[in-house]
Each structure stands twice: as structure tokens, then as C-alpha cells.
DRENPA-3360 file (N, C-alpha, C; in nm, 2 decimals, always signed):
BEGIN
1 = XXXXXXXX = +0.11/-0.15/+0.00/+0.03/+0.02/-0.01/+0.04/+0.13/-0.04 ~ +0.04/+0.21/-0.06/+0.16/+0.35/-0.09/+0.12/+0.45/+0.00 ~ +0.19/+0.51/+0.12/+0.22/+0.64/+0.20/+0.17/+0.71/+0.16 ~ +0.05/+0.77/+0.19/-0.04/+0.91/+0.12/+0.06/+1.01/+0.25 ~ +0.08/+1.08/+0.18/+0.19/+1.22/+0.26/+0.05/+1.32/+0.27 ~ +0.02/+1.30/+0.43/-0.08/+1.39/+0.45/-0.06/+1.53/+0.52 ~ -0.16/+1.66/+0.52/-0.13/+1.74/+0.54/-0.13/+1.75/+0.69 ~ -0.07/+1.79/+0.78/-0.14/+1.81/+0.93/-0.26/+1.89/+0.95;
9 = XXXXXXXX = -0.33/+1.85/+1.02/-0.45/+1.95/+1.04/-0.47/+2.03/+1.18 ~ -0.55/+2.15/+1.19/-0.58/+2.18/+1.30/-0.74/+2.18/+1.29 ~ -0.81/+2.17/+1.45/-0.91/+2.18/+1.45/-0.90/+2.38/+1.44 ~ -1.07/+2.40/+1.39/-1.10/+2.53/+1.35/-1.16/+2.61/+1.49 ~ -1.06/+2.74/+1.49/-1.15/+2.86/+1.57/-1.10/+2.81/+1.70 ~ -1.00/+2.73/+1.76/-0.94/+2.70/+1.86/-0.96/+2.57/+1.96 ~ -1.08/+2.54/+1.84/-1.13/+2.42/+1.94/-1.03/+2.32/+1.97 ~ -1.05/+2.22/+2.07/-0.96/+2.12/+2.11/-0.97/+1.98/+2.12;
17 = XXXXXXXX = -1.08/+2.00/+2.07/-1.12/+1.82/+2.04/-1.23/+1.76/+1.95 ~ -1.29/+1.68/+1.89/-1.34/+1.65/+1.78/-1.46/+1.53/+1.82 ~ -1.63/+1.57/+1.79/-1.67/+1.44/+1.84/-1.73/+1.43/+1.60 ~ -1.66/+1.31/+1.60/-1.70/+1.26/+1.46/-1.76/+1.14/+1.42 ~ -1.90/+1.21/+1.37/-2.02/+1.14/+1.32/-1.95/+1.02/+1.21 ~ -1.94/+0.89/+1.23/-1.93/+0.76/+1.14/-2.06/+0.69/+1.09 ~ -2.03/+0.71/+0.99/-2.15/+0.62/+0.88/-2.09/+0.46/+0.86 ~ -1.95/+0.41/+0.83/-1.90/+0.31/+0.84/-1.77/+0.36/+0.84;
25 = XXXXXXXX = -1.68/+0.20/+0.89/-1.59/+0.19/+0.83/-1.49/+0.23/+0.68 ~ -1.53/+0.21/+0.60/-1.46/+0.27/+0.50/-1.51/+0.39/+0.46 ~ -1.56/+0.43/+0.51/-1.59/+0.61/+0.51/-1.47/+0.65/+0.60 ~ -1.51/+0.61/+0.72/-1.44/+0.70/+0.80/-1.25/+0.64/+0.86 ~ -1.19/+0.54/+0.81/-1.11/+0.52/+0.79/-1.00/+0.62/+0.74 ~ -1.00/+0.71/+0.63/-0.91/+0.78/+0.58/-0.92/+0.87/+0.72 ~ -1.02/+0.97/+0.73/-1.07/+1.06/+0.83/-1.01/+1.01/+0.97 ~ -1.00/+0.92/+1.03/-0.96/+0.88/+1.15/-0.78/+0.88/+1.12;
33 = XXXXXXXX = -0.74/+0.79/+1.02/-0.60/+0.82/+1.01/-0.54/+0.97/+0.99 ~ -0.60/+1.06/+0.91/-0.55/+1.19/+0.93/-0.56/+1.25/+1.06 ~ -0.70/+1.24/+1.13/-0.69/+1.30/+1.24/-0.60/+1.24/+1.32 ~ -0.57/+1.09/+1.32/-0.45/+1.06/+1.44/-0.31/+1.14/+1.43 ~ -0.30/+1.12/+1.26/-0.13/+1.15/+1.23/-0.18/+1.33/+1.22 ~ -0.25/+1.40/+1.27/-0.25/+1.49/+1.33/-0.23/+1.55/+1.46 ~ -0.25/+1.42/+1.50/-0.22/+1.45/+1.67/-0.36/+1.56/+1.71 ~ -0.49/+1.51/+1.69/-0.59/+1.55/+1.75/-0.67/+1.47/+1.80;
41 = XXXXXXXX = -0.72/+1.55/+1.93/-0.78/+1.45/+2.01/-1.02/+1.44/+1.90 ~ -1.01/+1.34/+1.95/-1.15/+1.33/+1.94/-1.20/+1.18/+1.90 ~ -1.34/+1.14/+1.92/-1.38/+1.00/+1.95/-1.50/+1.01/+1.83 ~ -1.55/+0.90/+1.79/-1.65/+0.83/+1.69/-1.79/+0.82/+1.78 ~ -1.86/+0.87/+1.69/-1.99/+0.88/+1.72/-2.11/+0.81/+1.59 ~ -2.13/+0.65/+1.65/-2.20/+0.60/+1.54/-2.39/+0.58/+1.62 ~ -2.43/+0.65/+1.56/-2.55/+0.68/+1.50/-2.60/+0.69/+1.41 ~ -2.69/+0.53/+1.34/-2.71/+0.54/+1.17/-2.84/+0.47/+1.22;
49 = XXXXXXXX = -2.97/+0.52/+1.24/-3.07/+0.41/+1.21/-3.15/+0.37/+1.10 ~ -3.09/+0.45/+1.03/-3.10/+0.41/+0.82/-3.10/+0.33/+0.82 ~ -2.99/+0.25/+0.87/-2.92/+0.11/+0.81/-3.01/+0.04/+0.79 ~ -3.04/-0.03/+0.73/-3.12/-0.19/+0.70/-3.11/-0.31/+0.63 ~ -3.12/-0.38/+0.66/-3.18/-0.43/+0.80/-3.08/-0.42/+0.88 ~ -3.14/-0.54/+1.05/-3.08/-0.51/+1.16/-2.91/-0.59/+1.10 ~ -2.93/-0.73/+1.04/-2.79/-0.76/+0.97/-2.70/-0.69/+0.94 ~ -2.79/-0.60/+0.84/-2.64/-0.44/+0.80/-2.58/-0.38/+0.87;
57 = XXXXXXXX = -2.70/-0.35/+0.96/-2.67/-0.27/+1.07/-2.55/-0.31/+1.18 ~ -2.54/-0.43/+1.22/-2.43/-0.46/+1.29/-2.31/-0.49/+1.22 ~ -2.32/-0.54/+1.10/-2.19/-0.59/+1.07/-2.13/-0.43/+1.01 ~ -2.16/-0.34/+0.99/-2.11/-0.22/+0.95/-2.06/-0.13/+1.09 ~ -2.13/-0.19/+1.19/-2.12/-0.10/+1.29/-1.99/-0.20/+1.34 ~ -1.96/-0.35/+1.38/-1.89/-0.38/+1.42/-1.71/-0.39/+1.37 ~ -1.75/-0.35/+1.19/-1.65/-0.29/+1.14/-1.58/-0.21/+1.17 ~ -1.68/-0.10/+1.23/-1.59/+0.05/+1.26/-1.51/+0.03/+1.43;
65 = XXXXXXXX = -1.65/-0.05/+1.49/-1.55/-0.06/+1.62/-1.41/-0.11/+1.63 ~ -1.43/-0.23/+1.54/-1.29/-0.31/+1.51/-1.19/-0.20/+1.47 ~ -1.23/-0.13/+1.38/-1.09/+0.00/+1.32/-1.06/+0.11/+1.47 ~ -1.14/+0.13/+1.50/-1.14/+0.24/+1.60/-1.04/+0.17/+1.75 ~ -1.11/+0.02/+1.74/-1.06/-0.03/+1.86/-0.89/-0.07/+1.80 ~ -0.89/-0.06/+1.72/-0.72/-0.11/+1.68/-0.64/+0.04/+1.71 ~ -0.71/+0.16/+1.67/-0.60/+0.28/+1.67/-0.66/+0.34/+1.81 ~ -0.70/+0.30/+1.94/-0.75/+0.34/+2.04/-0.80/+0.43/+2.05;
73 = XXXXXXXX = -0.93/+0.43/+1.95/-1.01/+0.57/+1.94/-1.13/+0.55/+2.03 ~ -1.20/+0.59/+2.13/-1.32/+0.62/+2.16/-1.41/+0.58/+2.06 ~ -1.49/+0.49/+2.12/-1.63/+0.50/+2.01/-1.76/+0.44/+2.12 ~ -1.86/+0.56/+2.02/-1.96/+0.58/+2.14/-2.07/+0.52/+2.03 ~ -2.11/+0.41/+2.10/-2.25/+0.33/+2.05/-2.32/+0.42/+2.03 ~ -2.45/+0.46/+1.97/-2.58/+0.52/+2.02/-2.69/+0.41/+1.93 ~ -2.86/+0.47/+2.00/-2.89/+0.36/+1.99/-2.98/+0.40/+1.83 ~ -3.02/+0.27/+1.83/-3.07/+0.21/+1.68/-3.24/+0.24/+1.68;
81 = XXXXXXXX = -3.26/+0.33/+1.70/-3.40/+0.37/+1.71/-3.50/+0.37/+1.56 ~ -3.47/+0.27/+1.47/-3.50/+0.26/+1.36/-3.71/+0.32/+1.34 ~ -3.71/+0.32/+1.44/-3.90/+0.34/+1.46/-3.90/+0.51/+1.42 ~ -3.85/+0.59/+1.45/-3.83/+0.70/+1.51/-3.77/+0.73/+1.34 ~ -3.67/+0.66/+1.29/-3.61/+0.69/+1.13/-3.79/+0.67/+1.02 ~ -3.82/+0.56/+1.07/-3.99/+0.54/+0.93/-4.03/+0.61/+1.00 ~ -4.08/+0.62/+1.13/-4.16/+0.79/+1.11/-4.12/+0.95/+1.04 ~ -4.01/+0.98/+1.04/-3.96/+1.08/+0.99/-3.99/+1.04/+0.82;
89 = XXXXXXXX = -3.93/+0.92/+0.79/-3.94/+0.92/+0.65/-4.09/+0.90/+0.57 ~ -4.18/+0.88/+0.67/-4.33/+0.85/+0.56/-4.37/+0.96/+0.51 ~ -4.38/+0.92/+0.36/-4.45/+0.97/+0.28/-4.34/+1.05/+0.18 ~ -4.15/+1.01/+0.22/-4.07/+1.02/+0.10/-4.05/+0.85/+0.08 ~ -4.11/+0.76/+0.09/-4.06/+0.64/+0.04/-3.98/+0.61/-0.11 ~ -4.07/+0.72/-0.18/-4.02/+0.68/-0.33/-3.89/+0.80/-0.36 ~ -3.89/+0.86/-0.29/-3.79/+1.03/-0.33/-3.66/+0.95/-0.37 ~ -3.60/+1.01/-0.47/-3.46/+1.00/-0.53/-3.37/+0.99/-0.46;
97 = XXXXXXXX = -3.26/+0.89/-0.46/-3.12/+0.93/-0.35/-3.07/+1.06/-0.39 ~ -3.04/+1.17/-0.28/-2.95/+1.26/-0.28/-3.10/+1.40/-0.30 ~ -3.21/+1.37/-0.26/-3.30/+1.41/-0.24/-3.40/+1.47/-0.08 ~ -3.49/+1.49/-0.04/-3.52/+1.54/+0.07/-3.54/+1.42/+0.13 ~ -3.56/+1.28/+0.14/-3.58/+1.18/+0.24/-3.40/+1.17/+0.31 ~ -3.33/+1.22/+0.21/-3.17/+1.19/+0.23/-3.13/+1.35/+0.36 ~ -3.18/+1.45/+0.29/-3.13/+1.56/+0.36/-3.26/+1.51/+0.54 ~ -3.30/+1.46/+0.53/-3.41/+1.42/+0.68/-3.30/+1.32/+0.76;
105 = XXXXXXXX = -3.25/+1.22/+0.63/-3.16/+1.16/+0.73/-3.02/+1.24/+0.77 ~ -2.97/+1.32/+0.71/-2.87/+1.34/+0.76/-2.94/+1.48/+0.86 ~ -3.01/+1.54/+0.86/-3.04/+1.60/+0.97/-3.07/+1.55/+1.11 ~ -3.12/+1.41/+1.07/-3.16/+1.34/+1.21/-3.04/+1.25/+1.27 ~ -2.96/+1.26/+1.19/-2.79/+1.20/+1.26/-2.72/+1.28/+1.30 ~ -2.72/+1.40/+1.18/-2.65/+1.53/+1.26/-2.67/+1.59/+1.41 ~ -2.84/+1.60/+1.39/-2.90/+1.65/+1.54/-2.89/+1.53/+1.64 ~ -2.87/+1.45/+1.63/-2.82/+1.36/+1.77/-2.70/+1.40/+1.77;
113 = XXXXXXXX = -2.58/+1.38/+1.70/-2.43/+1.40/+1.73/-2.43/+1.54/+1.77 ~ -2.49/+1.63/+1.75/-2.45/+1.80/+1.82/-2.53/+1.80/+1.97 ~ -2.68/+1.69/+1.97/-2.71/+1.67/+2.15/-2.61/+1.61/+2.21 ~ -2.56/+1.48/+2.12/-2.43/+1.44/+2.24/-2.34/+1.53/+2.26 ~ -2.31/+1.58/+2.16/-2.18/+1.67/+2.20/-2.19/+1.81/+2.32 ~ -2.31/+1.83/+2.30/-2.35/+1.93/+2.42/-2.38/+1.88/+2.52 ~ -2.40/+1.79/+2.51/-2.44/+1.74/+2.63/-2.33/+1.66/+2.70 ~ -2.22/+1.64/+2.64/-2.08/+1.57/+2.68/-1.90/+1.60/+2.67;
121 = XXXXXXXX = -1.95/+1.79/+2.63/-1.85/+1.88/+2.64/-1.77/+1.86/+2.52 ~ -1.80/+1.82/+2.43/-1.77/+1.84/+2.26/-1.79/+1.97/+2.21 ~ -1.74/+2.08/+2.14/-1.77/+2.19/+2.10/-1.77/+2.22/+1.97 ~ -1.75/+2.07/+1.87/-1.73/+2.12/+1.74/-1.77/+1.93/+1.69 ~ -1.82/+1.95/+1.56/-1.87/+1.78/+1.50/-1.87/+1.76/+1.37 ~ -1.82/+1.71/+1.33/-1.83/+1.67/+1.20/-1.87/+1.57/+1.18 ~ -1.82/+1.50/+1.00/-1.88/+1.32/+0.98/-1.78/+1.30/+0.88 ~ -1.80/+1.16/+0.84/-1.72/+1.08/+0.76/-1.76/+1.11/+0.59;
129 = XXXXXXXX = -1.95/+1.09/+0.63/-1.98/+1.09/+0.53/-1.98/+1.16/+0.41 ~ -1.89/+1.28/+0.40/-1.88/+1.37/+0.28/-1.74/+1.29/+0.22 ~ -1.67/+1.23/+0.24/-1.57/+1.14/+0.13/-1.63/+1.10/+0.06 ~ -1.72/+1.02/+0.08/-1.75/+0.92/-0.03/-1.84/+1.03/-0.16 ~ -1.81/+0.99/-0.33/-1.83/+1.03/-0.37/-1.93/+1.03/-0.43 ~ -2.04/+0.92/-0.40/-2.16/+0.89/-0.38/-2.27/+1.02/-0.33 ~ -2.22/+1.09/-0.24/-2.28/+1.15/-0.18/-2.29/+1.33/-0.20 ~ -2.35/+1.41/-0.22/-2.38/+1.53/-0.25/-2.30/+1.61/-0.10;
137 = XXXXXXXX = -2.18/+1.63/-0.09/-2.11/+1.68/+0.00/-2.18/+1.86/+0.04 ~ -2.20/+1.92/-0.03/-2.32/+2.05/-0.02/-2.47/+2.01/+0.08 ~ -2.51/+1.91/+0.01/-2.65/+1.86/+0.13/-2.58/+1.85/+0.26 ~ -2.50/+1.73/+0.27/-2.45/+1.71/+0.38/-2.37/+1.82/+0.49 ~ -2.31/+1.92/+0.44/-2.27/+2.01/+0.49/-2.37/+2.08/+0.55 ~ -2.47/+2.15/+0.47/-2.55/+2.19/+0.51/-2.64/+2.15/+0.64 ~ -2.64/+2.01/+0.63/-2.74/+1.93/+0.73/-2.62/+1.99/+0.83 ~ -2.50/+1.95/+0.82/-2.46/+1.98/+0.95/-2.40/+2.08/+0.99;
145 = XXXXXXXX = -2.40/+2.18/+0.97/-2.42/+2.33/+0.97/-2.55/+2.36/+1.07 ~ -2.67/+2.28/+0.96/-2.82/+2.39/+1.02/-2.80/+2.26/+1.14 ~ -2.79/+2.16/+1.18/-2.78/+2.06/+1.31/-2.73/+2.14/+1.44 ~ -2.60/+2.20/+1.43/-2.51/+2.25/+1.47/-2.53/+2.35/+1.52 ~ -2.63/+2.48/+1.43/-2.70/+2.57/+1.51/-2.83/+2.56/+1.59 ~ -2.85/+2.49/+1.62/-2.97/+2.43/+1.72/-2.89/+2.45/+1.88 ~ -2.78/+2.45/+1.85/-2.71/+2.45/+2.03/-2.61/+2.49/+2.04 ~ -2.64/+2.59/+2.11/-2.59/+2.68/+2.17/-2.43/+2.63/+2.19;
153 = XXXXXXXX = -2.28/+2.74/+2.09/-2.18/+2.65/+2.16/-2.09/+2.54/+2.01 ~ -2.21/+2.50/+1.99/-2.17/+2.36/+1.89/-2.15/+2.43/+1.76 ~ -2.04/+2.38/+1.69/-2.04/+2.37/+1.55/-1.97/+2.26/+1.46 ~ -1.99/+2.29/+1.31/-1.96/+2.19/+1.20/-1.87/+2.24/+1.19 ~ -1.81/+2.15/+1.14/-1.65/+2.16/+1.07/-1.69/+2.04/+0.92 ~ -1.70/+2.18/+0.86/-1.71/+2.11/+0.69/-1.58/+2.06/+0.60 ~ -1.48/+2.03/+0.68/-1.35/+1.99/+0.61/-1.37/+1.89/+0.48 ~ -1.32/+1.90/+0.34/-1.37/+1.82/+0.27/-1.22/+1.71/+0.25;
161 = XXXXXXXX = -1.30/+1.61/+0.32/-1.20/+1.51/+0.36/-1.16/+1.47/+0.22 ~ -1.22/+1.44/+0.06/-1.18/+1.43/-0.03/-1.06/+1.48/-0.11 ~ -1.03/+1.55/-0.03/-0.94/+1.62/-0.14/-0.78/+1.58/-0.07 ~ -0.64/+1.63/-0.13/-0.56/+1.60/-0.10/-0.53/+1.45/-0.12 ~ -0.58/+1.34/-0.20/-0.59/+1.17/-0.24/-0.66/+1.11/-0.12 ~ -0.74/+1.19/-0.06/-0.81/+1.13/+0.10/-0.93/+1.00/+0.02 ~ -0.99/+1.04/-0.12/-1.08/+0.93/-0.15/-0.98/+0.83/-0.19 ~ -0.91/+0.89/-0.24/-0.76/+0.77/-0.29/-0.77/+0.66/-0.16;
169 = XXXXXXXX = -0.72/+0.75/-0.05/-0.70/+0.67/+0.00/-0.76/+0.61/+0.08 ~ -0.83/+0.61/+0.07/-1.00/+0.52/+0.18/-1.03/+0.41/+0.11 ~ -1.03/+0.41/-0.05/-1.03/+0.27/-0.06/-0.89/+0.19/-0.05 ~ -0.79/+0.25/-0.03/-0.67/+0.19/+0.00/-0.69/+0.12/+0.14 ~ -0.74/+0.20/+0.21/-0.76/+0.14/+0.35/-0.83/+0.03/+0.35 ~ -0.92/+0.07/+0.29/-1.07/-0.04/+0.33/-1.02/-0.19/+0.23 ~ -0.93/-0.18/+0.15/-0.88/-0.29/+0.05/-0.73/-0.38/+0.19 ~ -0.68/-0.30/+0.24/-0.60/-0.35/+0.35/-0.64/-0.41/+0.46;
177 = XXXXXXXX = -0.73/-0.36/+0.50/-0.84/-0.35/+0.61/-0.94/-0.49/+0.64 ~ -0.95/-0.52/+0.51/-1.03/-0.62/+0.48/-1.17/-0.59/+0.49 ~ -1.19/-0.42/+0.49/-1.36/-0.41/+0.52/-1.49/-0.45/+0.42 ~ -1.59/-0.48/+0.52/-1.71/-0.52/+0.42/-1.75/-0.40/+0.33 ~ -1.80/-0.46/+0.21/-1.80/-0.34/+0.13/-1.95/-0.35/+0.12 ~ -2.01/-0.25/+0.15/-2.17/-0.21/+0.09/-2.18/-0.19/-0.03 ~ -2.29/-0.21/-0.04/-2.34/-0.18/-0.22/-2.47/-0.11/-0.22 ~ -2.47/-0.05/-0.10/-2.60/+0.05/-0.11/-2.56/+0.14/-0.02;
185 = XXXXXXXX = -2.65/+0.26/-0.01/-2.66/+0.36/+0.14/-2.62/+0.30/+0.24 ~ -2.77/+0.24/+0.26/-2.80/+0.19/+0.40/-2.96/+0.20/+0.41 ~ -3.05/+0.28/+0.40/-3.19/+0.25/+0.38/-3.23/+0.14/+0.35 ~ -3.37/+0.10/+0.35/-3.46/-0.04/+0.28/-3.46/+0.06/+0.17 ~ -3.53/+0.17/+0.15/-3.54/+0.24/-0.02/-3.46/+0.23/-0.06 ~ -3.30/+0.25/-0.01/-3.18/+0.27/-0.09/-3.18/+0.11/-0.17 ~ -3.20/+0.02/-0.05/-3.17/-0.11/-0.08/-3.25/-0.17/-0.21 ~ -3.37/-0.10/-0.17/-3.52/-0.16/-0.31/-3.44/-0.06/-0.38;
193 = XXXXXXXX = -3.42/+0.02/-0.45/-3.40/+0.10/-0.60/-3.23/+0.03/-0.62 ~ -3.18/-0.03/-0.58/-3.07/-0.08/-0.55/-3.11/-0.22/-0.66 ~ -3.12/-0.26/-0.59/-3.25/-0.41/-0.61/-3.28/-0.39/-0.79 ~ -3.35/-0.29/-0.75/-3.44/-0.29/-0.89/-3.34/-0.25/-1.00 ~ -3.24/-0.12/-0.98/-3.15/-0.15/-1.13/-3.09/-0.28/-1.12 ~ -3.04/-0.35/-1.03/-2.93/-0.45/-1.10/-3.03/-0.54/-1.16 ~ -3.17/-0.59/-1.09/-3.20/-0.68/-1.17/-3.27/-0.63/-1.31 ~ -3.28/-0.53/-1.34/-3.32/-0.44/-1.46/-3.20/-0.42/-1.56;
201 = XXXXXXXX = -3.07/-0.44/-1.49/-2.96/-0.46/-1.62/-2.85/-0.57/-1.57 ~ -2.91/-0.69/-1.55/-2.93/-0.82/-1.57/-2.83/-0.89/-1.41 ~ -2.80/-0.77/-1.32/-2.71/-0.84/-1.22/-2.84/-0.91/-1.08 ~ -2.73/-0.99/-1.04/-2.76/-1.05/-0.96/-2.81/-0.90/-0.82 ~ -2.94/-0.98/-0.71/-2.93/-0.89/-0.61/-2.86/-0.87/-0.53 ~ -2.84/-0.82/-0.44/-2.73/-0.75/-0.34/-2.77/-0.89/-0.23 ~ -2.64/-0.95/-0.20/-2.60/-1.05/-0.09/-2.56/-0.97/+0.03 ~ -2.62/-0.96/+0.16/-2.59/-0.93/+0.26/-2.48/-0.97/+0.35;
209 = XXXXXXXX = -2.37/-0.93/+0.39/-2.27/-0.94/+0.45/-2.15/-1.09/+0.35 ~ -2.17/-1.06/+0.25/-2.07/-1.14/+0.14/-1.94/-1.07/+0.05 ~ -1.97/-0.98/+0.03/-1.86/-0.90/-0.05/-1.76/-0.78/+0.09 ~ -1.62/-0.86/+0.06/-1.55/-0.76/+0.13/-1.45/-0.66/+0.02 ~ -1.41/-0.53/+0.04/-1.32/-0.50/-0.04/-1.20/-0.58/-0.09 ~ -1.10/-0.69/+0.00/-1.02/-0.75/-0.05/-1.09/-0.85/-0.20 ~ -1.15/-0.94/-0.12/-1.25/-0.99/-0.27/-1.31/-0.93/-0.42 ~ -1.38/-0.81/-0.31/-1.42/-0.68/-0.44/-1.34/-0.66/-0.54;
217 = XXXXX = -1.19/-0.61/-0.49/-1.13/-0.56/-0.58/-1.06/-0.65/-0.70 ~ -1.02/-0.79/-0.61/-0.96/-0.89/-0.75/-1.08/-0.92/-0.84 ~ -1.21/-0.92/-0.78/-1.31/-0.97/-0.91/-1.29/-0.85/-1.04 ~ -1.28/-0.70/-0.95/-1.31/-0.64/-1.06/-1.18/-0.62/-1.16 ~ -1.05/-0.65/-1.10/-0.93/-0.64/-1.20/-0.93/-0.76/-1.33;
% end
């Protein structure tokens, strides 16, 4: 694996520690390594009630825990309140990816992150969600800033984790760590729509828990 020369980061505006919302190990791996090499004090906050089904949720969470423990990073495991998520998603079941349902989902997760930060002595939050090329970074950052604004003294750090080779390094770490490879964003509607696309294009439906970056990348070469 190549060694990425990372630019050392400092937290903005005098903040001394960070609460990092993580959606999964593949997206957060590069972010975590950058923060570690920069000497930044941070904790991982795992709150993703959108992920469906529970089998997929547990796989993604355990991968994230494994990587956090490897680097001695505190991991905060938040509630899997799917009923709340489905209630908020009502009426948005057929909205497209990157639409208003995704905005609702980001808002929900970031609001919970900001609340935890307020209650536990963090003044700065951020997320690994924006490193994925499948996500709309502006949409994510808007949700992050909006959620932080609900709590006095809480700020959202909208650093672009994709730049300086971050997106490429994310894939290298995923392969080296043999992370589980998610084949859809996470929610039941994303799973439904991805399977519809796959079947329309002559591909098999997604099989949960079988594809990892190590063997998946070999298959694509």
C-alpha cells in the first residue's frame, strides 16, 4: 500500500477536540488516520438508524468498532431507533437518492450528534459521510451546519475529506483492512432501488454480508 503524505490538520477556531459522526468503517478509515496523524483528540459517534436490515447495521457497526479499537479511539455506540427514522421518512418512500429523504436522514443523524456533543463537553462535530463520491457534499454540509446551529456553542467542521488524495486513500485502507463493502447507501429504500437497478441491468440482487473490499477489488481487476 502506498503511503499518503498527509497535510497536518488543526481544528478550526481554537476547538480542542472533535466528535466525529461515522457512517461506516470504509468512509471513516481515512478520516480517522488523518486525525490521528495530526494529533487531534477525537471520538467516534455511531448513530445510523437508517441502516436496514439489522444484519447490515451490525456488520457495519462492528467493522467500525474494530478499526476504532485498533487505534485506541473512543467509540460511542448510540441507539438504533429505527421506529423514529421510519416515522420521519413517512411520505418520502419514493424520493430519489440525494433528495429530501436523504436531507431528513442527515438532519436526524447530525441533530443527535450535536445533542450528544452539547451534553458531553464537545464543541465541534463533523462527519465522515462527505468523503464518499456517491454523496452530495453541499447537502451534507448544509445539514451539519443547520443541526449544530440548534445548540449554543456547537459548531460543524465542513472540512473536505476528499481532497489531497483522501478519497483514493479511503479505498486503499478499505482493501488493506479487508472492510466489508456496502453495496447500497443503507436504508431500506436505497436497498430496494439498488436491487431494482441491478435486476433491470441483468445483475444479481445484493447479498448481505458476503462482499469485502479485498475480494471485491480482485474481482474487478
